[in-house]
C-alpha positions, -999 to +999 in steps of 0.1 A: +165+109-049+147+126-020+120+138-043+115+103-056+108+090-020+088+120-009+051+116-001+026+135-022+016+169-008-021+161-007-013+129+012+007+148+038-021+174+042-048+147+046-028+131+075-032+163+095-070+160+097-072+127+115-080+127+152-077+102+181-113+093+173-104+083+137-075+062+150-097+045+176-124+037+150-097+023+127-083+001+155-117-012+164-124-020+127-090-038+126-101-060+155-134-068+137-114-076+106-091-100+125-122-117+141-138-121+108-107-138+093-104-162+122-141-171+118-134-178+081-105-200+089-125-221+114-154-223+090-131-236+062-113-261+086-146-275+099-169-273+069-146-267+038-166-235+031-146-204+020-162-170+025-132-149+014-149-132-015-181-121+003-163-113+035-136-091+019-160-072-002-183-066+028-153-054+049-143-030+021-179-017+020-179-012+058-147+007+055-162+031+030-192+036+053-169+045+082-152+071+060-185+086+050-199+085+085-169+106+096-178+131+068-145+124+051-140+122+013-133+090-005-101+104-018-088+102+018-086+064+012-071+067-022-102+065-044-094+092-068-083+098-104-054+119-091-021+110-107-041+082-125-017+077-154+014+077-132-002+053-107-012+029-135+023+029-151+041+025-118+019-003-105+017-020-138+054-020-145+063-032-111+037-060-113+047-071-148+084-072-138+076-094-107+053-117-126+077-120-156+110-125-138+097-141-106+072-165-120+068-168-158+104-171-170+116-195-142+086-217-145+085-218-183+122-229-183+113-256-157+085-270-180+054-260-161+022-254-179+006-219-182-031-216-172-052-198-198-087-210-191-119-197-173-102-203-140-075-178-150-100-150-154-116-158-120-081-156-105-076-122-121-108-110-105-100-126-071-064-113-068-069-078-082-103-070-067-111-093-038-075-093-024-055-064-040-082-037-040-098-045-006-065-048+012-051-016-003-083+002+005-085-010+041-048-011+051-030+016+031-060+038+024-078+036+057-060+021+087-025+033+080-036+069+074-059+070+105-031+058+127-016+093+124-044+105+147-024+090+176+010+085+161+025+116+146+060+102+140+062+090+104+085+060+110+066+048+140+032+051+122+044+030+092+061+005+115+028+000+135+009-003+102+033-028+089+030-050+120-008-048+118-008-058+081+015-087+088-005-099+118-037-096+097-026-127+078-025-149+109-062-154+120-074-172+089-043-195+087-043-200+125-080-209+125-077-232+095-047-250+111-062-249+146-030-235+160-023-212+189-012-176+182+024-179+193+027-214+179+017-201+145+041-171+146+071-194+156+064-216+125+060-186+101+085-160+111+101-156+077+067-152+059+055-126+085+087-106+082+083-106+044+048-092+048+062-063+068+083-054+038+054-057+014+034-032+035+062-007+034+064-010-004+026-009-009+024+021+014+052+039-005+032+036-037+001+050-019+021+079-003+037+088-036+006+089-057-021+094-030-040+067-048-046+030-041-045+022-078-007+016-081-007-006-050-038-025-061-022-033-095+011-043-080-006-063-053-028-081-078+001-091-101+021-102-071-005-126-059-016-137-094+018-149-102+014-180-079-017-192-098-005-189-134+010-224-136-002-259-128 
């Protein structure tokens, strides 16, 4: 059991290389991320224009540039073929289980219609690449790992990363609803607590395989499930 939950050796070794500078850059990048999402929310509320695709891809690209600027390898954010087969199997099986038992079977039995048109294929791209890949890259691959530059305690680092991931979902919704920060939190406590748990699970997959692939697949399936039915 202990071996099952243990982090990959390469992952643990990578954590030792990060400094306070790495952590500081990651936190600044997080602040920029939050600002960009609030801007997107206000833009959508005022003009009905959604920039999520271009903004997410741009933020992911900026994240990669920061890694390269620090002369760090891309495998330090989980872009590697290391344990590729295991990561694919783990992420795929978890995702299929969630989408089958959490979405498909309950909704089929309730008479809802399955979407199998061109919109479905766009949703696959959107949830697996625009959402799943970019969030796994930025939050599990980059921000969470660089936090160890200032937080050496494993539990504390994961807890802070989980809070940052949960709070990341606030600016867009807050901007779109034109709500104050604490007002939004008080109306969405359950959802925000659920996001803490998702971060811990996504991070577990990253730690175990030292790859964002498993988390990306699971994340994509998880979000895709909500768009499969009319």
